[in-house]
C-alpha positions as a printed Julia matrix, in Angstrom:
93×3 Matrix{Float64}:
 40.59   93.43  18.39
 42.82   92.79  21.31
 41.43   94.29  24.51
 44.2    94.4   27.02
 43.58   95.91  30.37
 45.91   98.74  31.24
 47.9    98.27  34.44
 46.4   100.17  37.34
 48.28  103.28  38.25
 47.76  105.5   41.22
 46.14  108.86  40.52
 48.29  111.95  40.46
 48.22  114.04  43.59
 47.36  117.64  42.77
 47.08  119.0   46.29
 49.33  119.44  49.25
 46.66  118.23  51.66
 47.7   115.66  54.26
 46.63  112.04  54.03
 43.41  111.23  55.91
 43.67  109.95  59.47
 41.98  106.7   58.48
 45.01  105.55  56.48
 47.13  104.9   59.57
 44.42  104.43  62.18
 45.19  100.78  63.02
 48.84  101.49  63.8
 48.0   104.47  65.95
 45.4   102.49  67.88
 47.89   99.67  68.48
 50.54  102.07  69.83
 48.01  103.74  72.1
 46.69  100.4   73.39
 50.21   99.19  74.24
 50.94  102.43  76.09
 47.73  102.13  78.1
 48.54   98.52  79.02
 51.92   99.68  80.34
 50.09  102.38  82.3
 47.74   99.78  83.79
 50.76   97.72  84.81
 52.27  100.78  86.48
 49.07  101.33  88.47
 49.02   97.71  89.61
 52.68   97.84  90.59
 52.03  101.08  92.5
 49.71   99.11  94.78
 51.91   96.02  95.08
 55.55   97.15  95.43
 57.19   98.79  98.47
 57.61  102.52  98.91
 60.68  103.62  96.89
 59.54  101.82  93.76
 55.9   102.76  94.34
 56.58  106.42  93.53
 58.48  105.56  90.37
 55.6   103.45  89.07
 53.12  106.14  90.13
 55.07  108.74  88.15
 55.0   106.42  85.14
 51.26  105.89  85.46
 50.74  109.63  85.83
 52.81  110.69  82.78
 51.98  107.85  80.38
 48.66  109.28  79.1
 50.47  112.33  77.71
 53.27  110.22  76.27
 50.75  107.75  74.77
 48.88  110.49  72.93
 52.09  112.03  71.59
 53.4   108.64  70.43
 50.06  107.61  68.91
 49.87  110.83  66.91
 53.51  110.77  65.8
 54.04  110.76  62.08
 51.21  113.1   61.18
 53.61  115.74  59.91
 53.41  116.54  56.23
 56.05  114.56  54.38
 56.66  116.66  51.29
 54.84  119.06  49.07
 53.81  117.9   45.61
 56.88  117.79  43.4
 55.25  118.36  40.01
 54.32  121.99  39.39
 50.94  122.84  37.95
 51.27  124.17  34.41
 48.59  126.61  33.39
 47.28  126.32  29.83
 44.83  128.45  27.95
 41.67  126.82  26.76
 41.07  126.67  23.03
 44.67  126.77  21.9
């Protein structure tokens, strides 16, 4: 007998539920970390630079937390609904 292993296939998706947050957690954390480093730079520049630029960097440091959260959570929208319809069958036939 020849026992050949079947190639692995992904399971069929039977629900329209969104993917879990853990699937893209690393990318979201990286985007959030970069945004917070830019915010830290804005705070440091607020202390260092003269007055006209100080307010621009302060505004950046003030608004970046909101922007960072929105950017980090981007892409969580549902892509598409399942394409294959569920076909009901009677048992015993």
